[in-house]
C-alpha positions as CSV (number, residue, x, y, z in Angstrom):
1,M,32.3,-43.1,8.0
2,T,35.2,-43.9,5.7
3,E,34.9,-43.7,1.9
4,E,35.3,-47.4,1.6
5,H,32.6,-49.2,-0.3
6,I,29.7,-50.4,1.8
7,P,28.5,-53.9,0.7
8,V,24.8,-54.2,-0.2
9,I,23.0,-57.6,0.0
10,V,19.6,-57.8,-1.7
11,V,17.2,-60.3,-0.2
12,S,14.5,-61.3,-2.7
13,G,12.0,-64.1,-3.2
14,F,8.4,-64.7,-4.2
15,L,5.4,-64.1,-2.1
16,G,5.3,-66.2,1.0
17,S,8.8,-67.8,0.4
18,G,10.1,-66.7,3.8
19,K,12.2,-63.6,3.2
20,T,11.0,-61.8,6.3
21,T,11.3,-64.9,8.5
22,L,14.9,-65.2,7.3
23,L,15.6,-61.5,8.0
24,N,14.1,-61.7,11.5
25,N,16.3,-64.6,12.4
26,L,19.4,-63.2,10.8
27,L,19.1,-59.8,12.5
28,R,19.0,-61.4,16.0
29,D,22.6,-62.4,15.4
30,P,25.1,-59.9,16.9
31,R,27.3,-60.4,13.8
32,L,24.8,-58.3,11.9
33,S,24.4,-55.6,14.6
34,D,26.0,-53.0,12.3
35,T,23.5,-53.6,9.4
36,A,21.1,-51.1,7.9
37,V,18.0,-52.9,6.7
38,I,15.8,-51.3,4.0
39,V,12.3,-52.8,3.4
40,N,9.8,-51.8,0.8
41,E,6.7,-50.0,2.0
42,F,4.5,-52.8,0.7
43,G,6.8,-55.6,1.8
44,E,6.0,-58.3,4.3
45,I,7.9,-56.5,7.0
46,G,6.9,-58.6,10.1
47,L,9.6,-57.1,12.3
48,D,7.4,-55.5,15.0
49,H,8.5,-57.8,17.8
50,L,12.1,-56.6,17.2
51,L,11.5,-52.9,17.1
52,V,11.9,-50.2,19.7
53,E,10.6,-46.7,19.7
54,S,12.6,-44.1,17.8
55,A,12.1,-40.4,17.1
56,L,13.5,-40.9,13.5
57,D,11.0,-40.4,10.7
58,E,10.5,-43.5,8.6
59,M,13.4,-45.1,10.4
60,I,13.6,-47.5,13.3
61,L,16.6,-48.4,15.5
62,M,16.2,-52.0,16.4
63,D,17.1,-53.3,19.8
64,N,20.2,-55.2,18.5
65,G,21.6,-52.1,16.9
66,C,20.3,-52.6,13.4
67,L,18.6,-49.8,11.5
68,C,15.4,-50.5,9.7
69,C,13.7,-48.1,7.3
70,S,11.0,-48.3,4.6
71,V,11.3,-47.2,1.0
72,R,8.5,-44.8,0.2
73,G,10.4,-43.0,-2.5
74,D,13.5,-43.5,-4.5
75,L,16.2,-46.0,-3.3
76,V,18.9,-43.4,-4.2
77,D,17.3,-40.9,-1.8
78,T,17.0,-43.6,1.0
79,L,20.7,-44.6,0.8
80,T,21.8,-41.0,0.5
81,D,19.8,-40.1,3.5
82,L,21.2,-42.9,5.5
83,L,24.8,-41.7,4.8
84,S,23.8,-38.1,5.6
85,R,22.3,-39.1,9.0
86,V,25.4,-41.0,9.9
87,E,27.6,-38.1,9.1
88,K,25.4,-35.8,11.2
89,G,25.6,-38.3,14.1
90,E,21.8,-38.9,14.1
91,I,22.2,-42.7,13.6
92,P,25.0,-45.2,14.3
93,K,27.5,-46.1,11.6
94,F,26.6,-49.2,9.6
95,Q,29.0,-51.7,7.9
96,Q,26.6,-53.3,5.4
97,V,23.1,-52.8,4.0
98,M,20.4,-55.4,3.5
99,I,17.5,-54.6,1.1
100,E,14.4,-56.7,1.3
101,T,12.3,-56.5,-1.9
102,T,8.6,-57.3,-2.2
103,G,7.5,-60.7,-3.3
104,L,6.7,-59.5,-6.8
105,A,9.8,-57.4,-7.3
106,D,12.5,-57.9,-9.8
107,P,15.8,-57.4,-8.0
108,G,17.5,-56.3,-11.2
109,P,16.6,-52.6,-10.9
110,I,18.1,-52.4,-7.5
111,A,21.4,-53.8,-8.8
112,Q,21.2,-51.3,-11.8
113,T,20.6,-48.4,-9.4
114,L,23.7,-49.2,-7.4
115,A,25.8,-49.3,-10.6
116,S,24.3,-46.4,-12.6
117,N,24.1,-43.7,-10.0
118,A,27.6,-42.2,-9.7
119,D,27.2,-41.1,-6.1
120,L,26.0,-44.5,-4.9
121,A,28.7,-46.3,-6.9
122,R,31.3,-44.4,-5.0
123,R,30.0,-45.5,-1.6
124,F,28.2,-48.8,-2.1
125,T,28.9,-52.1,-3.9
126,L,26.6,-55.0,-4.6
127,K,27.8,-58.0,-2.5
128,G,25.2,-60.4,-3.8
129,I,21.5,-61.2,-4.4
130,V,20.0,-63.8,-2.0
131,V,16.7,-65.3,-3.1
132,T,14.4,-67.4,-1.0
133,V,12.4,-70.1,-2.8
134,D,9.5,-71.9,-1.1
135,G,10.4,-75.5,-0.6
136,V,6.7,-76.5,-0.7
137,N,5.3,-74.3,-3.5
138,G,8.4,-73.3,-5.3
139,V,7.9,-75.4,-8.4
140,Q,4.4,-74.0,-8.9
141,S,5.6,-70.5,-8.4
142,I,8.5,-70.9,-10.9
143,D,6.1,-72.5,-13.4
144,S,3.5,-69.9,-13.1
145,F,5.1,-66.5,-12.5
146,D,7.8,-64.6,-14.5
147,E,8.7,-62.8,-11.3
148,A,9.7,-66.0,-9.5
149,R,11.7,-67.1,-12.5
150,T,13.5,-63.8,-12.8
151,Q,14.4,-63.8,-9.1
152,A,15.9,-67.2,-9.3
153,A,17.8,-66.3,-12.5
154,L,19.5,-63.3,-10.8
155,A,20.4,-65.0,-7.6
156,D,24.0,-65.4,-6.3
157,L,22.6,-67.6,-3.5
158,V,19.3,-69.5,-3.4
159,L,17.8,-70.6,-0.1
160,L,15.1,-73.3,-0.2
161,T,12.9,-72.6,2.7
162,K,10.4,-74.7,4.7
163,A,12.6,-77.8,4.3
164,D,11.3,-79.1,7.6
165,R,7.7,-79.3,6.3
166,P,6.6,-82.9,5.5
167,E,5.0,-81.7,2.2
168,A,8.2,-80.0,1.1
169,D,9.5,-81.1,-2.4
170,I,13.1,-80.0,-2.0
171,A,14.4,-82.2,-4.9
172,G,11.8,-80.9,-7.2
173,V,12.3,-77.2,-6.3
174,R,16.1,-77.6,-6.5
175,A,15.7,-79.0,-10.0
176,A,13.5,-76.1,-11.0
177,V,16.0,-73.6,-9.7
178,R,18.9,-75.4,-11.4
179,A,17.1,-75.3,-14.7
180,I,17.1,-71.5,-14.6
181,N,20.4,-70.7,-12.7
182,P,22.8,-73.7,-12.6
183,G,25.7,-71.6,-11.2
184,A,24.2,-70.3,-8.0
185,P,24.7,-72.3,-4.8
186,V,21.5,-73.7,-3.3
187,K,21.1,-74.3,0.4
188,T,18.1,-75.6,2.4
189,I,17.0,-73.9,5.6
190,E,14.4,-74.8,8.2
191,E,12.2,-72.3,10.1
192,G,14.2,-69.4,8.5
193,G,17.4,-70.5,10.3
194,L,20.7,-69.6,8.6
195,D,24.2,-68.9,9.8
196,P,24.9,-65.2,8.8
197,E,28.4,-66.2,7.7
198,V,26.8,-67.9,4.7
199,I,25.6,-64.5,3.5
200,L,28.5,-62.5,4.8
201,A,30.9,-64.8,2.8
202,L,29.3,-64.0,-0.5
203,D,32.1,-63.2,-2.9
204,P,31.5,-60.9,-5.9
205,T,34.7,-62.3,-7.5
206,D,33.3,-65.8,-7.6
207,V,32.8,-66.7,-11.3
208,T,33.2,-70.4,-11.2
209,P,32.8,-72.1,-14.7
210,L,29.8,-74.4,-14.7
211,A,31.9,-77.3,-15.8
212,D,34.1,-76.9,-12.7
213,L,31.3,-77.0,-10.1
214,P,31.6,-79.8,-7.7
215,D,29.3,-82.8,-8.0
216,D,27.4,-81.9,-4.8
217,H,26.8,-78.4,-6.0
218,D,24.2,-79.7,-8.5
219,H,23.3,-83.4,-8.4
220,D,20.1,-83.0,-10.4
221,H,21.6,-82.0,-13.8
222,D,24.6,-82.9,-16.0
223,H,26.9,-80.2,-17.1
224,S,28.5,-81.0,-20.4
225,G,31.6,-79.0,-21.3
226,E,31.1,-75.3,-20.5
227,S,27.5,-75.0,-21.7
228,G,24.9,-73.9,-19.2
229,R,21.9,-74.7,-21.3
230,H,19.3,-76.5,-19.2
231,R,16.1,-78.1,-20.1
232,H,13.4,-78.8,-17.6
233,G,10.0,-80.5,-17.8
234,H,8.1,-77.2,-17.9
235,D,6.9,-74.8,-20.6
236,H,9.4,-72.2,-19.8
237,D,12.5,-74.4,-20.3
238,S,14.0,-72.6,-23.2
239,V,13.5,-69.1,-21.7
240,F,16.5,-68.9,-19.4
241,Q,19.9,-69.8,-20.8
242,T,23.3,-69.7,-19.0
243,A,26.5,-69.5,-21.0
244,S,29.8,-70.1,-19.2
245,I,32.7,-69.0,-21.4
246,V,36.2,-70.0,-20.4
247,F,39.4,-69.1,-22.2
248,D,43.1,-69.1,-21.5
249,A,44.7,-66.3,-23.6
250,P,44.3,-62.7,-22.5
251,I,41.7,-60.6,-24.3
252,A,42.0,-56.9,-25.4
253,W,39.9,-54.6,-23.3
254,R,38.5,-53.0,-26.5
255,D,37.1,-56.4,-27.7
256,L,35.6,-57.3,-24.3
257,A,34.0,-53.8,-24.0
258,R,32.7,-53.9,-27.6
259,W,31.1,-57.3,-27.1
260,A,29.4,-56.2,-23.9
261,E,28.1,-53.0,-25.4
262,W,26.8,-54.8,-28.5
263,I,25.0,-57.6,-26.7
264,T,23.4,-55.3,-24.1
265,A,22.4,-52.8,-26.9
266,M,20.8,-55.6,-28.9
267,R,19.2,-57.6,-26.1
268,G,19.6,-55.4,-22.9
269,P,16.4,-56.4,-21.0
270,D,17.0,-60.1,-21.8
271,I,20.6,-60.1,-20.7
272,L,19.8,-60.6,-17.0
273,R,23.4,-60.7,-15.8
274,I,26.9,-60.8,-17.0
275,K,29.7,-61.6,-14.6
276,G,33.3,-62.2,-15.4
277,L,36.9,-62.5,-14.2
278,V,39.2,-62.0,-17.1
279,E,42.8,-61.5,-18.0
280,V,43.1,-58.3,-20.0
281,E,46.1,-57.5,-22.2
282,G,48.4,-54.9,-20.6
283,I,46.8,-55.1,-17.1
284,P,48.7,-56.8,-14.3
285,G,45.8,-58.4,-12.4
286,P,42.5,-60.0,-13.3
287,V,39.6,-57.7,-14.1
288,L,36.2,-58.2,-12.6
289,I,33.2,-57.2,-14.8
290,H,29.6,-57.2,-13.6
291,G,26.5,-56.1,-15.5
292,V,22.8,-56.3,-14.9
293,Q,20.8,-56.0,-18.1
294,H,22.1,-52.8,-19.9
295,V,23.9,-51.4,-16.9
296,F,27.5,-52.3,-15.9
297,Y,29.3,-51.6,-12.6
298,P,32.7,-50.0,-13.0
299,S,35.2,-52.7,-13.8
300,K,37.7,-53.5,-11.0
301,I,41.3,-54.7,-11.2
302,L,42.1,-57.3,-8.5
303,E,45.6,-57.6,-7.1
304,D,45.6,-61.3,-7.8
305,W,43.4,-64.2,-8.8
306,P,41.1,-65.4,-6.0
307,D,42.2,-69.0,-6.4
308,S,44.6,-71.3,-8.3
309,D,42.4,-71.1,-11.5
310,H,43.9,-68.3,-13.6
311,R,41.6,-69.0,-16.6
312,S,39.4,-66.1,-17.8
313,R,35.7,-66.9,-17.4
314,V,32.5,-65.0,-18.2
315,T,29.1,-66.2,-17.2
316,V,26.0,-64.8,-18.9
317,I,22.4,-65.5,-17.8
318,A,19.9,-64.5,-20.4
319,R,16.2,-64.8,-21.3
320,D,15.2,-65.9,-24.8
321,V,18.7,-65.7,-26.1
322,P,20.2,-69.1,-27.1
323,E,23.4,-70.1,-25.3
324,R,25.1,-70.9,-28.6
325,A,24.3,-67.3,-29.8
326,I,25.9,-65.8,-26.7
327,R,29.0,-67.9,-27.2
328,A,29.2,-67.2,-30.9
329,S,29.0,-63.5,-30.4
330,F,31.7,-63.5,-27.8
331,D,34.0,-65.6,-30.0
332,L,33.3,-63.3,-33.0
333,F,34.3,-60.1,-31.2
334,R,37.3,-61.8,-29.6
335,S,38.6,-63.2,-32.9
336,Q,38.1,-59.9,-34.8
337,G,40.2,-58.0,-32.2
338,R,43.3,-60.3,-32.2
339,G,46.4,-58.4,-33.2
340,R,45.0,-55.0,-32.4
341,P,46.9,-52.7,-29.9
342,P,45.3,-52.5,-26.4
343,C,42.5,-50.0,-25.9
344,A,43.6,-46.7,-24.3
345,H,40.4,-46.7,-22.2
346,A,41.1,-50.0,-20.4
347,P,40.3,-50.1,-16.6
348,R,43.1,-48.7,-14.3
């Protein structure tokens, strides 16, 4: 196996929202035949009809070539063991990893583990977090359970399941998701069916400002300016805030790093996600930053901007932190640093 980064896709969602049905259908597709699938020991695995016998302990080679193993210990050990077995020739090579969480799990710690463990960070990279939301009971779950709200807030892609059910409330569930995470694409699926390209096309560099989202991306809410503050007809409306900060002039790496360190030190557990694509003084290409709570992935310099929009943009999804406070803190650190020389520890 080469030393190239292996993309990791986390599949999360509340109890009964259709994660396993989605995985079952996805893994039948030959385009995912080189995928390693990791499921939690207490997860709703439901893959028996796809499995074949294998002599590997705690690991199953599926009949389409996928690997399926359960997490009984540490995720670090599981991923490290997968790499070791490939190198020994005990299992086939894999090109991506899909991790299914339990219905009550917060996907944040998985993202943190991939960033904070040096050995994993050299071999794996988070491609995206996919969250299933029940098209029938999703509003009730989001209203009643912190876990469901956190899962929606961390999603890069939201899939509304059971859209074919006559009792489905797709518009209501979509609005509930949008109130928490207005920036994530939302797609409806029926009977767990989804083209794998939708997931394989997830782009970690996609940091689209909220104000620039197309009308059909979110028809249930009005985005004014660059603010991502959303109110919804439920008690938890003010809990989750999204700030989309857009600016034209390059920023000094020192100021960006100091702001990120400060906001995560002050409110780390409540800063659910920070994602940005920024122009940094003295660096030829845009810099991708990505943090989950208090842990940041190594910043990455891209060769060029992914599209014609060369503005810097930073999106922050937070819990119990007002959008105006996030924006004010960023502006403060940025204004204080103007005129200073570039930081010697900028990404390279």
